[in-house]
N, C-alpha and C positions, 0 to 999 in steps of 0.2 A: 398215652397212659392207659391201660385196661380199666375202665372204671368198675365195670363189673365183677373182675377180679379182686379189686382194692374192697369192694362190698364185701366179699365173700369173706376175706381176712377178717375186715373190722365187724362181721355183723352181729357178734355175740359180746362185743369189747362195750362194758358199761362205764368205763371212765377212760379219759384219754388225759394226755398230759400237755399245756399250754405252757411253750415259754416265749418270754419276750423277752427283750435288750434295754436296759437301761441304760437312763444317758451317760454315765461313766463307761459303758460298754459293759458290766456285770449281768449274768444273766438271772432269769426269775420265774422258776418253774412251778406251776401248781396243777391240781385235780382239777378237770371238769367233768361233770357227768354231761354222757354222752344223750343226744335226745333222738336225732334221726339223722340217717346218710340215704341222699338223693345219688342215682345213677348216676348223674353226670358230675360225680365228684364233690359236691357241696355236703359239707360237713353242719348239722347244728348241733349246738350244744346248750345245757340249762344253766344257768347261775343266775343271782340275785342285779338287779338294775344298779345295787348302790354299790357294790363290789366292787375294790380296789381293780381286780384285773379289768374290769367293763370299761375304767378311765385309761389304761394301758393300752 
């Protein structure tokens, strides 16, 4: 994967959508504020530690 190209595509995006799969197979999607993108493909997001999405 070309991580430099990925960085260019997402550099101005402030919100990303995180989707997890529930135990029953349903999808749960919620927004996350983007914090940082590293050129190695690592994405950082900002959320509260007591948020349900952290536990999922």
